N, C-alpha and C positions, 0 to 999 in steps of 0.2 A: 428400495431398503439401501441403508447404510451397513455397511461392517459393524459398526460397532451395533446396531440396533438389534439386527441379525444377532449379533452373539448375544445378545439381551435376551431374544425370545426366545432362544435354544436354550439357557438356563434357566428359562421360567418352566419347559415342557420338563427338564432333566427329575427323575423321582428324589425325592428327597434322599439326602447325604449321597448321593452320585456325584461323582467328579466331574468340574464341567471338561468340554473337549479340549484337545486342542487347539488354539486359531493364533494367526497372523493379525496383526492389527497394521495398517498403514494411514498414514494420516492424508483425507482426499482421495480413501478408494473406494468406488462404489461396488465394487465385484470382489468375492472373498477371494485371497490367491491370487489376488493380480490388481496391478496399478499400473496403469498409464497417463504419462505428464507430461505437459508442455514445458519446454524449458523455459521457465520466468513463472508458468502460475503460480501465484502466490499461495493458491488454495492446494496443493501440493508438493510445490517445489519450493524446499524450506528460505532458499538463499533467496526467493519471492526475483530474480533477477535470469537476462538472459544471460548467459556466460559460460554454453559451451555442454552444460548437462544440470542434470536434476538431480537435485539432494533430497532425497526418500525422507519424509521420517518413520521409523521402521519400533515394532514393535513385537514382542512374544509372547503370548497366555499360555502358559503352561498344562495348565488346567488339573492342576492337582499332584502332575507327575516328580516322580522325586530326583528323576533323573531324564535329560533331553540333550540328545547331539544336534549340532546343528553343523550344517553344511552350505559351504554360496558364498553370495555377498555378504559383505560386512558379518561375517560369522564372527570374528573374533571380537568384538563389539558387545556385538548379542551372548557370546558366552559371558563376558565380564558382568553385562547387566542381570543375565540370570544369577549371575553368585550373588550378584548386592540384592537380587530379592526378596523383601521380609514382608509379612503379613500385616496388614489383613490388604495388603498389593497384589493383587491378580494377575498382572500382566508386568512385565519389564518395564524400566523407564524406556523411553524414544532415544533408538540412536541414530542417524544420519547414516544412509548409504547412497553415494553418490553413484548413478552414472551418466556417461556422457551421450551428451544429444546423439538420436539416433540408434542406439546401441542398446540392446536387454540385458538386464542379468537376473540369477536365477538365486534361489535360496531353497532350504529344508528343511525340516525340523523332524525328529523324531522321536518318540515318549514311549515308556512302558508303562501302560494302570496301572497302578499299584494293585487294583482290585481284581480285576480282571485276568489281571497277565498280558494281556493283549498290546501289541505294538501300534499306536497309533505313525500314520506319517501326515505329513500336510505339507505341501510346497509354493512356492511363492514366485511369480514369475513379476519383474518391474521394466517396464522401456518407457522407456525419455524420446518424446519426439521433440523432430528440430523446430524454430518457431516458423512461421514466412520469413521469403527471404525479402531484403526490401526493397528489388528495383522496382515494385511498384505502391512503392506506399508514400503516401501524402499524409502531411501535416495538415489536421486541421484548429484555425486559428480564431482563437475571440477577438475582434477588432472594437476598439469603443473610445469616443472623444466624452464618455460618460453623459450624453445626450443622446445618441445613437448607438445601438450597438447591434454590429453585421459579423459576418461569417465570413473568411477565406480558406481556400486549398494552396497549398503551395506541395510542389516536387519535391518529393526527398531528395531523388539522383537531379545532378544540372539537366537541363537548363533551370531548373527551378519555377514549373511553369507555373502559375498564379490565377486562380479562377474563384470568382466569386458566387457561392450557392447563393440561393434564393431565400429562403426560409427567413425571418427576422428572429431575431434575437433581443433579449434584455441588455441596458445600457451598462446592468454591473453582470455579469455572467463568467464563468468560468467554466472549464469544455472539461471531460474524460472520456476515455474511451476503453472500450472494453466488453469481448466476445465481437460477435459483428454490429454492436449499437455504438454510436455517438449520443452521449449525455451532457446537456447544458445547461447547469443549476443557474435559474438567474437567480440572482441576490435581492438586495438589498430593495424592497418598494417591485421587485418583478415576485420573488414568492411563488415559486414552481420549477420544477422538472420538466424539461425537455428531451423527448426520446427521439433521434432523427436516425436512416437506415443509409447507408452508404452508398447502396446498390442503387435509391434510387434518388441519385443527386442532393442526400442529405435531408429527405425528405422526412417533417415533421408527423410522426408516427401519432405520438401522445405527447400533450402541456397537460401537465396537471398538477392544481395548486397543494401546495407545501402547508397551508393555514395560510391568512393574512397575518401580513407583521412580523415572521416565523424567520425569515431572513435567513435562508439555507445555505450552508455553503463548501458542503461536498457530497459526492455520491460515493457507494461501494458498493458492486455486482457482486450477490454471492450467487446469484443464478439465472438463468434466460427472466424467472418471476418473482426473483427474489432481490432486493435491495436494502441500503441504507439511506437515511440522509440525513444531515445532522442538521438543525437547527438552532439560527446562532444568538435569535432571541427567544427563545423557548423552553421551556423545560425538559420538551418530551423528545429522542429521537426514534423517527418514523420509521418505520420495515412499510417496504409498500412493493407494487409489481407492477416493472414498468413494461411486463407485456400484456397486460389488461386492454381489455377491447374497449373502452371506456372510464373514466375517472371516475362511474362509479366503484367499480374493481379496484383502483390503484391504493389505497390504504389498505394494509394488510394488521396492522398492528402498532403498537406504541412503546417506547421505554421511557420511563423517568427517572432521567437523570439528577434531579436536584438536589438527593439526598448529598451528592458530591458538588455543591455549589459551595459560594460563597454565602455572606451574608443579605445578600440582596433575592438571593436565591435563583440565579441563572445563572446554570456554569457556564456560559460561553461556548456549547461544546462546537468543532473546526473539524479541525482534519480526519480524515478515516486512513486503516490499512488491515485488509482480510490478511491471517494467516493461518494455514489449515482451517479448521473450525472454529476458531478465532477471531472476532471484529475489537479492534483496539481503537478508540477515539479517544483525540487528545479535548480536554478542560483544558482553560486556557484560565478560569475563575478570578475575573476581573471585577473590579468596585467600581455600579454604574451612579454610583454616587457621588464618586472623584474623579470622574471624566473616566472613568474605564484603567482607572490605577491596578497593578498589580495587589491582589489579596490573596498573598500568601503564594506558597508554590502550585503548580499546578499537575496537576492526575492526567493519567493516563486510565478509559473505565475497560474491563476486556469484559465482553459477552460473546455467549458459546451462542453458535450460529444454531444451532437446534432448536433453545428452547429461547434462545432471544433473554436470556434471562444473565445478567452480570454477576460474574462471575468471578471477577478480582478488581482493584482498582488501586494501580501503581503511583507511587507518591513521586513525580520527577525532582531533580537538583534545582531546578529553576523554577521562575515565574514568566506567566505568559508563551505558551507555548504557540508561539504563532509562525502559523504557514497559509501564505496571503491567496496561495493557488498551487499549490503544490500534491497534498495529499502525502500523508507519514512515510518519507523515506525508507526505503532499505537495505543493507548495507552490503557490497558487492562482498561476498566469500561466506564473511560471518552469516547476515541473512537479519542479523538483530534489524529493530528498526531504531531509527534516527533522527531526532527531534529537536530543533530547534527551537529554545529557550531564549529569548527576546530580553525580559524582565522589563524596568521600565523603557520604553521606547524614545525617551525623552532624551538618555544618556546612555554611556556604554560603560563597558566593565561591568555586568552584571548580568551576562547570559553566554551563551554557547549552544554547542553542539553535544547532546548527549545519545549514546546509545544505550539502548533496553533491551534485555533479553528477551525476546517472547515466549522461552518455552519454561523460564526460570522465573520470567515475571519480576528482573531484578532490574531497577535503573543503576547504571554502573559510575554516572559523574561524565563529566563535560570532559573529552578529550582535546577539542578546541572552544575555545573562549574569544569571547568579542574583544578584549586587549590582543590576541594570539594577532585576531585580522582586522584589526586597527578601527573599527565600526560596527553598530549594529546590521546582525543578520537578518536579511530580508529574505532569500532565495540560497538553494544551494543544492547541484549533484556533487556523486561522489563515483569516481569513475575508476577505482581500482584503490588499495591501503595503505597509495602514499600518492595519489592524485585525484584531487576536486576542486570545484569551482563554486564562486559564491558574490552571491549581492548582498555590498555593506555601501549601509549608511554612515560618512564618516561624521564627524564632532560640525564640519563646514559642511554637512547637508549635501555632499557629492554622494551619486549615486556610484559602485564601484563596482566593476567584475573585477574579479580576481581570481587567479589560478595559487591555490594551497596545497601545504605534503599534509596531511591530516596524520601522519608519523611522527614528523617531525615540530608540528605545528606550528609550520613557518610561510608566511605568502612568497610564492616562487616568481609571482607575475603578477603585474596589472597589464590590464587586456582594453578596459573602457573605461572613462572616466566623466559623468554625466552630473551637468547641473539637475536634468529632467529625472523623469521614472525612470530606472532598468524594471520592469514585474514580473520578468519570468524567463528562466532560465531551461532546459530539457533536454536529457541527450533524445535523438532521434536513431530509430532499429539502426545505422550502420554505425552508432557511434558518434558522430558529429555534433558537436557544441553547438546550440540553436538558444539564440540570446533576442527576449522583445526590447527594441528599443524605443523608448516614445521620444526619441528629443528630437524637437521640431529643428529646421523643418522641414527636414527627410524623415520621419520616423517610417518603421520597416522592420524586417529578419536580418540579424548575422549570423554566418554559419564561422565558426572556430575548431580545426583540428587537434584534437587532446595531445597527438604526437608531441608537436612542437608547440602550441598555442597559436597559430598560424593563423589570420584570420582569412577565408577563404572568401570573402563577399570584398569587391572596393567599394559598395557603396549596399548603406541595407535594403534589400526586397523589398518592395513596396507592395500593400498589402489593403493601400486603402487609407481608413481610419487606422492609426494609431495601434498595434499590435500589443492583446492583456495576457492571454494565459494558451497555453501550446498543448495541442496531445496530434498523438501519431496514429493512423489506420491503414493496417497493412498493407 
């Protein structure tokens, strides 16, 4: 039972007119008064990145008390939030409490019940767990020539040993890693989700249809038995059970997103991100009668993961919220979502990267534009407030990997220029940049050190077929 549900049931049990009890509320917590978070776990770490600390979202519910004393971690911010609390709100706004990885923090609250005169005390314990060390980490890579799809694994640390797991996949697929499982989203004409077990050589545990012609694009795993799948060519988002014993128990429910589609009725749902108890889904909104041209601004649909109901919709600044294989990104430090809005892919200058605050549901406008980077952005990663990488397609249709400074909106270096596709970039658990290079005659994986942009590979790491999508197994 979640803390929110427990509080709701307790309030129902109170006599009429009785004050609700003093209570802590922590996003992602399952146990009242205690929260343990893995650094980088978006369900409980507000910044969603493994950056050496967990940023907890903490609120205090005074339960009708007019005077509350708060001590410990986050006390000053919570006192300000209590001072700003006004009816009908019963809990403060969520404040950020940062705890270093491997450390614990405590807070306490005391309130005098105005009716009984008794003093209530509630303690809060927060713990941040370090992520697994990357020495045993592997990259799992979708490789494809768009006729045949295969998987490859590559060791994160030198000598970067390559292996080729046996399970076949579709020729148009992307990979995601969540918890103890690897998920392959088999997209156009594949129309299914494949669940793999890394412990058993990436053996397929489950492979279930997402509906004929659905063209799934992303999976977001909320819990071992609950995940969401975007279906690009359909109206309904699917809620599924990736731990089901068979495909008969795979589909848990659907969420109709067509109210936020353009005139053709298909919202082009694409990439997702989980932030606490909310799911964010990008809706590209393209006109299929005009060769998928943008039909106005894109949206982010916001779902409550308890009810699976749409609780908000964010209108973005630009059109065509495009993410071919990367998922919705989080900005290091702030935890804000960063959305790539490509606009008209046939021209440059109408798109860029936009921050979206996942707590206030505010789109903040482009902080980097296509004009700044001199091309349509097809993929990007953010390393720090002053360092990012992007793949852009310029007006000569060249694919360029570049480094840029988001704070100054300037390109700092060009690392690769190709006439062929650069389909994916990703940061490994040790912070090294991995690049999928589709260039013939020697496609493969290239590695770069973000400290100085130096290429660490003398030639591309051969993974068999050209690489397309990259994930990492801890």
